[in-house]
C-alpha positions in Angstrom: 109.1 -33.5 -11.2 106.3 -35.8 -12.1 103.0 -34.5 -13.6 100.1 -36.9 -13.6 97.6 -36.3 -16.4 97.9 -34.6 -19.7 94.5 -32.9 -19.9 93.9 -29.2 -19.7 95.3 -28.9 -16.2 98.3 -31.2 -16.7 99.3 -29.4 -19.9 99.1 -26.1 -18.0 101.4 -27.5 -15.3 103.8 -28.9 -17.9 104.0 -25.6 -19.7 104.7 -23.7 -16.5 107.5 -26.0 -15.5 109.0 -26.0 -19.0 108.9 -22.2 -19.0 111.2 -22.2 -15.9 113.5 -24.9 -17.2 112.4 -27.3 -14.5 113.0 -31.0 -15.4 109.8 -33.0 -15.5 108.0 -36.0 -17.0 104.2 -36.1 -17.6 102.5 -39.5 -17.3 99.2 -40.0 -19.2 97.3 -43.3 -19.4 95.4 -42.4 -22.5 96.8 -42.8 -26.1 96.9 -39.0 -26.5 96.7 -35.7 -24.7 93.4 -33.8 -24.1 91.7 -35.5 -21.2 87.9 -35.7 -21.4 87.7 -33.6 -24.5 89.2 -36.3 -26.7 87.3 -39.2 -25.1 84.1 -38.9 -27.2 85.9 -39.1 -30.4 88.2 -41.9 -29.1 85.2 -43.9 -27.9 86.7 -44.3 -24.4 84.6 -44.6 -21.3 84.5 -41.2 -19.5 82.4 -38.2 -18.5 82.2 -36.7 -22.0 79.8 -37.4 -24.8 79.5 -36.6 -28.5 77.3 -33.6 -28.1 79.6 -32.0 -25.5 80.5 -28.3 -26.1 82.2 -25.7 -24.0 79.9 -23.9 -21.5 82.5 -21.1 -21.2 83.6 -18.6 -23.8 86.6 -19.6 -25.9 88.4 -16.3 -25.0 88.5 -17.4 -21.3 89.0 -21.1 -21.9 92.1 -20.9 -24.1 95.6 -20.7 -22.6 96.9 -17.1 -22.2 100.0 -17.7 -24.4 98.1 -19.7 -27.0 94.5 -18.4 -27.6 91.9 -20.6 -29.3 91.7 -20.0 -33.1 89.6 -17.1 -34.2 87.6 -19.3 -36.6 86.2 -21.4 -33.8 82.7 -20.5 -32.5 82.3 -19.0 -29.1 81.5 -22.4 -27.6 83.5 -25.0 -29.5 82.5 -28.7 -29.6 84.6 -31.4 -27.9 86.6 -32.3 -31.0 87.7 -28.7 -31.6 88.8 -28.4 -27.9 90.7 -31.7 -28.2 92.5 -30.6 -31.3 93.3 -27.3 -29.7 94.8 -29.0 -26.6 96.9 -31.2 -28.9 98.1 -28.2 -30.9 99.0 -26.4 -27.6 101.1 -29.3 -26.5 102.9 -29.3 -29.9 103.4 -25.5 -29.9 104.8 -25.5 -26.3 107.2 -28.4 -27.1 105.6 -30.6 -24.4 105.1 -33.9 -26.3 108.7 -35.2 -25.8 108.1 -35.0 -22.1 104.8 -36.8 -22.1 104.7 -40.6 -21.8 101.3 -41.7 -23.2 99.6 -45.0 -22.5 101.4 -44.9 -19.1 99.2 -45.6 -16.0 100.3 -44.5 -12.6 99.9 -47.4 -10.1 101.1 -45.8 -6.9 102.7 -42.6 -5.5 104.4 -43.0 -2.2 106.6 -40.7 -0.1 109.9 -42.0 1.0 111.5 -41.4 4.4 113.8 -38.7 2.9 110.7 -36.8 1.5 111.2 -37.9 -2.1 108.4 -39.5 -4.0 108.4 -42.9 -5.7 106.0 -43.1 -8.7 105.3 -46.6 -10.0 103.8 -46.7 -13.5 102.8 -49.3 -16.1 102.9 -49.0 -19.8 100.4 -50.5 -22.2 102.8 -53.3 -22.8 102.8 -54.2 -19.1 106.2 -52.8 -18.3 106.3 -51.6 -14.7 108.7 -48.9 -13.7 109.6 -47.1 -10.5 111.1 -43.6 -10.5 112.0 -41.1 -7.7 110.9 -37.5 -7.9 111.3 -34.5 -5.7 107.8 -33.2 -6.4 104.6 -34.6 -7.8 101.7 -32.6 -9.4 98.4 -34.5 -9.5 96.4 -33.1 -12.5 94.3 -36.1 -13.4 90.9 -34.6 -12.9 88.2 -35.5 -10.4 85.3 -36.8 -12.6 86.6 -40.3 -12.4 84.3 -42.7 -10.5 80.6 -42.8 -11.4 78.2 -42.3 -8.5 74.8 -44.0 -8.6 72.1 -43.6 -6.0 72.7 -46.0 -3.1 70.4 -47.8 -2.9 68.8 -47.7 -6.3 65.0 -47.3 -6.3 63.0 -50.4 -5.3 62.5 -52.7 -8.3 65.8 -51.7 -10.0 67.0 -55.3 -10.0 64.0 -56.4 -12.1 63.8 -53.4 -14.4 63.2 -54.6 -17.9 65.2 -51.9 -19.6 68.8 -50.7 -19.4 70.2 -48.7 -16.4 73.4 -46.7 -17.1 75.4 -43.8 -15.8 76.3 -40.7 -17.8 79.9 -42.1 -17.8 78.7 -44.7 -20.3 76.5 -42.4 -22.4 78.0 -41.5 -25.8 75.3 -40.3 -28.2 71.5 -39.8 -28.5 71.3 -41.8 -31.7 72.2 -44.9 -29.6 68.7 -44.6 -28.2 66.8 -43.9 -31.3 63.1 -44.7 -30.9 63.5 -45.6 -27.3 61.8 -44.2 -24.2 64.4 -42.8 -21.9 64.4 -41.3 -18.4 67.3 -39.0 -17.5 67.9 -38.5 -13.8 69.6 -35.3 -12.6 69.6 -31.7 -13.5 73.3 -30.9 -13.4 75.3 -30.0 -16.6 75.5 -33.6 -18.0 71.8 -34.2 -17.1 70.4 -31.3 -19.1 72.9 -31.8 -21.9 72.0 -35.5 -22.3 68.3 -34.9 -22.0 68.4 -32.3 -24.7 70.5 -34.5 -26.9 68.3 -37.6 -26.4 65.2 -35.5 -27.2 66.3 -35.4 -30.8 66.4 -39.1 -31.2 64.4 -40.9 -28.5 60.7 -41.6 -28.8 60.2 -40.0 -25.4 62.6 -38.2 -23.1 61.7 -37.7 -19.4 63.9 -35.6 -17.0 63.6 -36.7 -13.4 64.5 -34.0 -10.9 64.8 -34.5 -7.2 65.9 -31.0 -6.2 65.7 -27.7 -7.9 68.9 -26.1 -9.3 69.4 -22.7 -10.8 69.5 -22.9 -14.6 71.6 -20.1 -16.1 71.6 -19.5 -19.9 75.0 -19.4 -21.6 74.3 -15.8 -22.5 72.6 -12.9 -20.9 72.1 -9.5 -22.6 73.8 -11.0 -25.7 77.0 -11.7 -23.8 78.5 -15.0 -22.5 77.8 -15.1 -18.8 81.5 -15.8 -18.0 82.5 -12.7 -20.0 80.0 -10.8 -17.9 81.6 -12.1 -14.7 85.0 -11.1 -16.1 84.0 -7.5 -16.7 85.4 -4.8 -14.3 82.0 -3.5 -13.4 81.0 -7.0 -12.2 84.0 -7.4 -9.9 83.3 -3.9 -8.4 79.9 -5.2 -7.2 79.5 -6.7 -3.8 78.5 -10.4 -3.6 74.9 -9.5 -2.5 74.7 -7.1 -5.5 76.0 -9.8 -7.9 73.4 -12.3 -6.6 70.6 -9.8 -6.9 71.7 -8.8 -10.4 71.7 -12.5 -11.6 68.4 -13.3 -9.9 66.7 -10.4 -11.7 68.3 -11.2 -15.0 67.1 -14.8 -14.7 63.6 -13.7 -14.1 63.7 -11.7 -17.3 65.5 -14.3 -19.4 63.5 -17.4 -18.4 60.9 -16.6 -15.7 60.3 -19.1 -12.9 61.4 -22.7 -13.2 58.1 -23.9 -11.8 56.5 -22.6 -15.0 58.4 -25.3 -16.8 57.3 -28.0 -14.4 60.6 -28.0 -12.6 61.1 -27.6 -8.8 62.2 -24.2 -7.7 65.6 -24.2 -6.0 65.5 -24.2 -2.2 68.6 -22.0 -2.0 69.7 -18.6 -3.5 71.8 -18.5 -6.6 75.5 -19.1 -6.0 74.8 -21.2 -2.9 75.5 -24.3 -4.9 76.7 -25.1 -8.4 74.5 -23.7 -11.1 73.5 -25.5 -14.3 74.5 -23.7 -17.5 72.2 -24.5 -20.4 70.6 -22.7 -23.4 68.6 -25.7 -24.5 66.8 -27.6 -21.7 64.1 -25.1 -21.0 63.4 -24.7 -24.7 63.2 -28.4 -25.2 60.7 -28.6 -22.2 58.6 -25.8 -23.7 58.5 -27.7 -27.1 57.3 -30.9 -25.4 60.5 -32.7 -26.3 61.5 -33.2 -22.7 59.0 -34.1 -20.0 59.9 -33.0 -16.5 59.0 -35.3 -13.6 60.0 -35.5 -9.9 62.3 -38.1 -8.3 61.9 -41.8 -9.1 59.9 -43.7 -6.4 60.2 -47.2 -7.7 60.5 -49.4 -10.8 58.1 -52.1 -11.9 59.1 -54.1 -15.0 59.3 -51.5 -17.7 57.4 -48.9 -15.7 59.1 -46.0 -13.9 57.0 -44.6 -11.0 57.6 -41.1 -9.7 57.0 -39.6 -6.3 54.0 -37.6 -7.5 52.2 -40.9 -8.5 52.7 -40.5 -12.2 54.5 -43.2 -14.2 56.0 -43.8 -17.7 57.1 -46.8 -19.7 60.9 -46.7 -20.2 63.5 -48.7 -22.2 66.4 -47.0 -20.5 67.4 -44.9 -17.4 70.5 -42.6 -17.6 71.7 -41.6 -14.2 73.5 -38.2 -14.4 74.2 -38.3 -10.7 77.8 -37.1 -10.6 81.2 -38.5 -9.8 83.3 -39.3 -6.9 86.9 -38.0 -6.6 89.3 -40.9 -6.8 93.1 -40.9 -6.8 93.7 -44.6 -6.1 97.4 -44.2 -6.7 97.9 -41.9 -3.7 98.7 -43.2 -0.3 96.1 -43.4 2.5 95.5 -40.1 4.3 96.1 -37.8 1.4 93.9 -34.7 1.4 91.6 -35.9 -1.5 90.9 -39.4 -0.3 87.6 -41.1 -1.0 86.4 -41.2 2.7 87.3 -37.6 3.5 84.5 -35.2 4.3 86.4 -32.3 2.6 89.4 -31.7 0.5 92.0 -30.0 2.7 94.6 -28.2 0.6 96.4 -24.9 1.2 95.2 -22.4 -1.3 93.4 -25.4 -2.9 96.8 -26.7 -4.2 99.3 -27.7 -1.5 99.0 -30.8 0.8 100.4 -29.3 4.1 101.4 -32.6 5.6 102.8 -34.1 2.3 105.7 -31.8 1.3 106.2 -31.9 -2.5 102.7 -33.0 -3.4 100.5 -30.5 -5.3 97.1 -30.7 -6.9 96.3 -28.6 -10.0 92.7 -28.4 -11.3 91.1 -29.9 -8.2 88.6 -27.0 -8.1 85.1 -26.3 -9.2 84.6 -22.7 -10.4 81.6 -20.8 -11.6 83.1 -20.2 -15.0 86.2 -21.3 -17.0 88.9 -23.1 -15.1 91.8 -22.4 -17.5 93.1 -19.2 -16.1 92.9 -20.7 -12.6 94.9 -23.9 -13.5 97.5 -21.7 -15.3 97.9 -19.5 -12.1 98.0 -22.6 -9.9 100.7 -24.1 -12.2 102.8 -21.0 -12.2 102.6 -20.7 -8.5 103.7 -24.3 -8.0 106.6 -23.8 -10.5 107.8 -20.8 -8.4 107.6 -22.9 -5.2 109.6 -25.7 -6.8 112.1 -23.2 -8.2 112.7 -21.8 -4.7 111.3 -18.3 -5.5 108.5 -18.8 -3.0 108.6 -20.4 0.5 105.5 -21.9 1.8 104.4 -21.1 5.4 104.5 -23.7 8.1 102.2 -26.7 8.1 100.3 -25.2 11.0 99.8 -21.9 9.2 98.6 -23.8 6.1 96.1 -25.8 8.1 94.8 -22.6 9.7 94.2 -21.1 6.2 92.4 -24.3 5.2 90.2 -24.2 8.2 89.2 -20.6 7.5 88.4 -21.4 3.9 86.3 -24.4 4.7 84.4 -22.4 7.3 83.4 -19.9 4.6 82.5 -22.7 2.2 80.3 -24.4 4.8 78.5 -21.2 5.5 77.7 -20.7 1.8 77.5 -24.2 0.3 77.4 -26.7 3.2 80.3 -28.9 4.1 80.7 -31.7 1.6 83.6 -33.0 -0.4 82.2 -31.4 -3.6 81.5 -28.1 -2.0 85.1 -28.0 -0.5 86.6 -27.4 -4.0 84.2 -24.6 -5.0 85.9 -21.3 -5.9 84.9 -17.9 -7.2 86.9 -17.2 -10.4 87.7 -13.5 -9.8 88.6 -13.6 -6.1 90.6 -16.9 -6.4 92.5 -15.7 -9.4 93.5 -12.5 -7.6 94.6 -14.5 -4.6 96.8 -16.7 -6.7 98.4 -13.8 -8.5 99.1 -12.0 -5.2 100.9 -15.2 -4.0 103.0 -15.1 -7.1 103.8 -11.4 -6.6 104.6 -11.7 -2.9 
């Protein structure tokens, strides 16, 4: 087998294969394991930044067989997570199977169903190898997305325009006036980080999103969602519970100068943050609506207000990109939705699996472990997949449910609920 990527999902896959004695090699283009968690310290371009911390509790983010150290805080910083992932790879004996500084150039399926993986080392050596199965675990925060088109006047903006992919630390903008665009996880993190260094930090928000504190009632929100009493509640009851808890914990977002969400909670991705509302209340972050246009060093907003700015940081998300895969694969750049059986298996590409191509409300670790263990059972012959038609039928039913709740977009198509999806994966393994 070939595993592509040695981040959290790739290491989970490698561990599951090793536990069953399945021969594999793991290809990783970076100089070390750890994925986005090691990038801030390594200074590489990527979706992480120096102030990055876990948003999920360490108890649910560590691997089941190798918990995070007790001395770590509940929400460890990026360097601690990177060190933990490296120690897991050492503990599990995975490092001899991982080829670092090895970039995958192409993955093609041969006429006999086998897969040819072409890779290149840092020294430029190109190598072709054949595998029976391929696991893609390289993550989906890969290609930066900017508004298209950018606001009028962007070409002549006197300051710097960058994407969060290129943001490293707030101290790089000390004394500057910065506008942050977007209210997702990176947007609120970066705005809060900048507000401790920049002369002025403005948060430009086009559409309201639900902001959920990391803790409610003194408990991490993902530990609440893992409690038995939570899973016993119906979805409408869970939604009502969270909505009432948010009113108590933070009140209405409009009281902070932010737009109210135009959708109920859990109808899109939520933004987890303990800091951003406090920074707004302290005057360190100034909320503004969407950018209307740019004029020299001025940023003009849709409500008619404007500010002088030295930099604009677009925290506008990422596009899934697997350039090494053949055209027509289920996670292609021009596909409306990701079409995978049980969010893992490509029904028309036998032997191709995706681990970690999901977006949960909560920690992803238990889910990628369960996905990896299920794939290992399939490869080992303990589980037989249904027909391609049956798999496509399951995909269609899943996407219909997603469309009803989130709308039908590529990003929404990988959304999962932690509890129900984990139960589903475990039932597949026990079948």
